[in-house]
C-alpha angles and dihedrals in degrees: 000000000000121000091252091053091049092051091046093052090045090059090043094053093042088059089048091050093054092045089049090053090056088044091053088053088068090058087052090052091051090048093051091047095055093042094052105023092110096050090097117169114255110201123207125228121281116261106219129356123339115271123257112254130207116197112204118203109189111192137170119186097336102151095150099051111020095090091050090050094050094047092050095047092048089054091058110121115239134118103289094221088058098046125084125177125201120192102202103197123185093166125143100191138054090303085090093064094042093049096043091051090051092050092049091049092056092043088059088053090056103263119145094232127146133197113218119181127186122205089208138045101223109157090003110224095351089051092050093049092047092050092047090049092062091066099031117119098198129107086205123047122205120190130201128180117222098262096055127105108195120198120249088247095056097111093037090060099039108036095065088067089070090066081093103077090209094063112104104173139013119203126191130202121268119238124201121238095187100034093133097046095100145334087269093056090045091055094046088051092054091047092053092045090055089050096048105031099040110020098037094044094044095049096042099045096042093052100258128129119269130172145242108248097220094258143037093043142102126229129197101235091223090059091055092050096043091051091054100265130263112330126193103201089105131049089234103060090163093057091044096051091044094058093043091052093047089048087057091056103262116143123223129211128207120202109196092175090062110078127191112187127221141158125270119210114279094195125071096225093051090048092050092050091052092050090047092055094046092047094047092045094050092055091044089054091044089055091047102045112020094081089055092044092052092048092052126094092242117137114275090242091058090049095050093048090048089053092052093043098050097038098042091108091063085080089073090065089054092045090060091049089048092051090055096046100040099079094048091044090053091051093050094047092046088067089057100055142275097271093057091053092050098045095046093049098045099072089052091049091052097043100039115018100036091045089062091049093048093046098051096037086057093050094050091048089054092052091050103258117153122236094265092055091044097055101030099079100031098098091049091045091055092046091049092053091051091045089058092058098100092045094051095035087060088051092051092048090051092052094046091049094045093240116162115221137191116273110242114191122221107247118237109202102171089236111149106145120069093224095062115100115233110165090095095053125107127238096058129165122280128288116277109258126173096293098085092051089053090053090050090049091051090050091052091048089053090047087063090053089049090054090048096053091046092049091049096038095239091152096164092072096041098088093054094046095048091051090053094042095051093042096056095040093049097047094044097045095044089051092051094043096048092041097053112123092236090055094051129069103189145034112265120247112249125160128206118252112285104276089213 
């Protein structure tokens, strides 16, 4: 090998080593889950009367789902004199009229429900929640996003956890109203199941920090205030507040047996904008809070898990680098024999690829899926995660460089059944820019590598290359197709960066 080839491969395997470390962390999560899964919280009885609860419903231009949300929340079973509902509406379209009419209808039925409309969007969702909190009467604060449909027994199953005065927040598991709509919604549902069932349970029941997910949870008002309140200097206000509250000593509880169903995005561009916001917000939160976490007297295990949790999206940057290096690395290694290729790829396969399979198969087993359902979507799931690399790597870079970006909401279309047409609906994903064409270009570049390994019979590298090839081509082509002007009927809703 030449010196250049050696240096190239050293960089290549350094990237693999770091990715394998994050992959191995998934094994650790699965281990913690199975070790602690039966350590379920057992709340004691309330001493004294039940607490007053305020349910906050932050919405922004949600004409297709706001009425469904209001109806489901008003059907929640709790003593009426102890339940207050706030509809926090920042809408600028006909959602205002639909929501106000629904609120008035329930007020006439005796519900303590209030319609609060802001003429500005300062702080976005965090700003709306903070403003609603000023007039809220509840000791406990529940939050639901517009696409959620909570069950009538939601409060009956979550409020008892607050019998422990040290509990600051209770989060329940998300369900998926439109899981079977498409292969994309199936994959998203599996991703979310892994996050909630495995990661949340493992972190919570092993004593690590975990986070409120922005919706389908209940806060103790005192915990919000003690942690400094809602802040909007990151795109993940829920993650930020969660870590600040736990740093202050508040304990959180996760209830995986309580499920609150919601929609997942059915359109690729909407899905990508959601992932971009989550990836950027997590790195912003890491920059903001990791120094304080490391300086604290928390146990080392809590600090290490916080690092992996908050920096996990850094792996997307490395995935882009790996995608560029992999075809050239295969060609270089081909000249040095079959066994070298096999032996060098195998550790990465075990640490990274198999860890994803183990993680998501375990989560699907826990939610009651059969073996066929567990395995059927795994190859596509891995490809989809890889295909998101450019999108999420851009988000990570923006966060690392301190760049402020426009806030693009995740559209909620109220589409659950596959037969329902949706291309004519408003609130679609963002316009197609140059990014999808870069994704397609990278997919074509990897297609050359696939042809190369098939032509040379280097079969050990073929599975990895195909996963990368399919992932980038699918994400890029779907973004272009669904973002074409003829397919769209409206201009997407994008808001300038928060002026505050």
